C-alpha positions as CSV (number, residue, x, y, z in Angstrom):
1,M,42.5,95.7,49.8
2,T,41.8,98.8,51.8
3,K,38.7,100.9,51.3
4,K,40.7,103.7,49.7
5,T,42.3,101.3,47.2
6,F,38.9,99.8,46.4
7,T,37.4,103.3,45.9
8,D,40.3,104.3,43.6
9,A,39.9,101.1,41.6
10,L,36.1,101.6,41.3
11,S,36.6,105.3,40.3
12,S,39.1,104.4,37.6
13,V,36.7,101.8,36.1
14,L,33.8,104.2,36.1
15,V,35.9,106.9,34.4
16,G,36.7,104.4,31.6
17,A,40.1,103.2,32.5
18,D,41.2,99.7,31.6
19,P,40.0,97.5,34.5
20,I,42.8,94.8,34.0
21,A,45.6,97.4,34.0
22,T,44.1,99.0,37.1
23,A,43.8,95.6,38.8
24,D,47.4,94.8,38.0
25,A,48.6,98.1,39.3
26,L,46.6,97.6,42.5
27,I,48.1,94.1,43.0
28,A,51.6,95.4,42.5
29,E,51.0,98.3,44.9
30,T,49.5,95.9,47.5
31,Q,52.5,93.5,47.2
32,D,54.9,96.4,47.6
33,D,53.2,97.5,50.8
34,A,53.0,94.1,52.3
35,P,55.1,93.9,55.4
36,T,57.8,91.2,55.3
37,E,57.2,88.7,58.0
38,E,60.2,87.9,60.2
39,P,60.4,84.4,61.6
40,K,58.9,84.2,65.1
41,P,61.4,83.3,67.8
42,Q,61.0,79.7,69.0
43,K,59.5,79.2,72.5
44,I,61.4,77.2,75.1
45,G,58.6,74.6,75.3
46,T,58.7,74.0,71.6
47,V,62.5,73.5,71.6
48,I,62.2,71.1,74.5
49,A,59.4,69.2,72.8
50,E,61.7,68.7,69.7
51,M,64.7,67.8,71.7
52,V,62.9,65.3,74.0
53,M,62.1,63.2,71.0
54,D,65.8,62.3,70.6
55,A,66.4,59.3,72.9
56,A,70.1,60.0,72.8
57,L,69.7,63.2,74.8
58,S,69.3,63.0,78.6
59,Y,67.2,65.6,80.4
60,D,70.4,67.2,81.8
61,M,71.8,67.5,78.2
62,I,68.5,69.1,77.1
63,V,68.6,71.5,80.1
64,N,72.2,72.5,79.2
65,A,71.3,73.1,75.5
66,I,68.2,75.2,76.6
67,H,70.4,77.3,78.9
68,A,72.9,77.9,76.1
69,R,70.1,78.9,73.6
70,F,68.0,80.9,76.1
71,P,70.4,82.6,78.5
72,G,68.7,83.5,81.8
73,C,66.0,80.9,81.7
74,N,65.1,78.8,84.7
75,T,64.6,75.4,82.9
76,S,65.4,72.4,85.0
77,A,65.4,68.6,84.4
78,R,62.0,68.6,86.1
79,S,60.5,71.1,83.7
80,V,61.8,69.0,80.8
81,A,60.3,65.9,82.3
82,S,57.0,67.8,82.7
83,V,57.0,68.7,79.0
84,A,57.6,65.0,78.1
85,A,54.8,63.8,80.5
86,R,52.4,66.3,79.0
87,M,53.3,65.1,75.5
88,R,52.8,61.5,76.5
89,K,49.3,62.3,77.9
90,T,48.4,63.8,74.5
91,G,49.4,60.5,72.8
92,V,52.9,61.3,71.5
93,E,55.3,58.4,71.9
94,V,58.2,60.1,73.7
95,P,61.2,57.9,74.4
96,M,61.7,57.0,78.0
97,R,64.9,57.9,79.8
98,R,66.6,55.7,82.3
99,K,67.4,57.3,85.6
100,G,71.0,57.4,86.4
101,Q,72.2,55.4,89.4
102,A,73.2,57.3,92.5
103,V,77.0,57.4,93.1
104,A,78.0,56.0,96.5
């Protein structure tokens, strides 16, 4: 409630208006003025943290998905591994990935 709204409500009560009706009107006015919150865009690190919990996804698959979702980003397999390592340090049980064997 803004100072002006409070002052208007107080004035109407002092004049003899019905305080319940005044309060209901103020609540309706406040709800109409309330800005609608748009969902915040997800951050790359949050998306990586969610994807790294899926053991079926390799780091390369996660990188490809991140690049598709966030065009122009510089995410690499190393940055995905870094997020996973940081999560492990905080106690989250992140599935381990096997390193692929080098092709001869």
